[in-house]
N, C-alpha and C positions, 0 to 999 in steps of 0.2 A: 815375716820371720826369716832370718838369714839361715843359709844351709848349715852353718856351723852350729846353730842352736837346735837343730833337729835331733830328737832322741833316737837311739838305735832301735830298730824294729826287726821282728822275725815273723814271717808270713808262712803259715803251715797249712798244707792241703794234702790229704792222703788218698785222693782218687786215682783209679787206674786209667780211665779214659778221659778224653776232652769233652767238656760240656760248656756251660756258661761261666762257671766260677774260674776255671783254669785259665782261659784267655784274660779274664779280669785280673787275676793275680799277676800274670805276665805283664800286662800293660801297667798296672798300678806300681808294682815293684820296679819296673823299668823307669817309670816317671819319677819315682823317689830317687833312684840312682842318678838320673839325669840332672836332678836338682841338688845333688851332693848329699842327700840324706842317707845315712848308714842303714842298710837293710840287708837281710839275708832271707833265703827261702828254704823251707823244708818240704820236700816232695816225696812221693812214694817211689822207692827204688824200682826201676823198670817200668814205671808208669809213663803215660804219654807226655805229661808235663816235664818229666826229667829229660826228655829228648828235645825240648824247645830251647831256643836262645833266650836266656833270661838276662841279657844285657850285661854280662860279666859279674853279676851278683854272686856272692857265696851261696852255693847250693848244698844242702845236706840231704842226701838220699837215704831215707829211713824205711824200715820194713812196712809200717802201717798195715799189718796183716789183719788184725781184728781189734775191736775195742777192749777185749779182755786179754790181749797178748802182752805179757809182762816184758818180753824182749823189746817190743815196740815202745812201751812206756819208758824203758831205760834209754833207748835210742833218742827219744824225744827229749828226755832230761839232759842227755849229753849235748844235744844241739843247743839247748838253752844255756848250759854252762859255757859252751864255746863262744856263743854270740853275746851273751849277757845283755839281752835287749831290755829296754824300758817298756816297750810296747810289744805285745804278742797278739797277732791277729790270726785266728783260725778260720778256716773255710771248710764247710761241709761237716758232717756228723763225725766221721772217724777221727779226724785231726782234733776236733773239739773235745771228744770224749777221752782221748789219750793225753790231753794236756792237763797236767796237775801242777799248779804253782803254789808255793807257800804263801800264806797271807803276808801282806806288806811287801 
């Protein structure tokens, strides 16, 4: 598949500290970028991942405070509207539970 045929993606992770998923997101999103695939990353504002080099990818720093936090849900929705991804990949529980996409 050529790089121009890759659909845009958004990778969302809401953790505070670094564990196994955070370095994976950094490597995976970086690899997509190196191959010319349009990708963006949504991370927890002030979290450890927000401090790392994400290879020049667009980074959306979101609250990701709790799974019941309406402010965070709105921020996630805005990130989707700005990036308009065809693929949304969430990592860890918080980002997954805050992700609400319309059918279709």
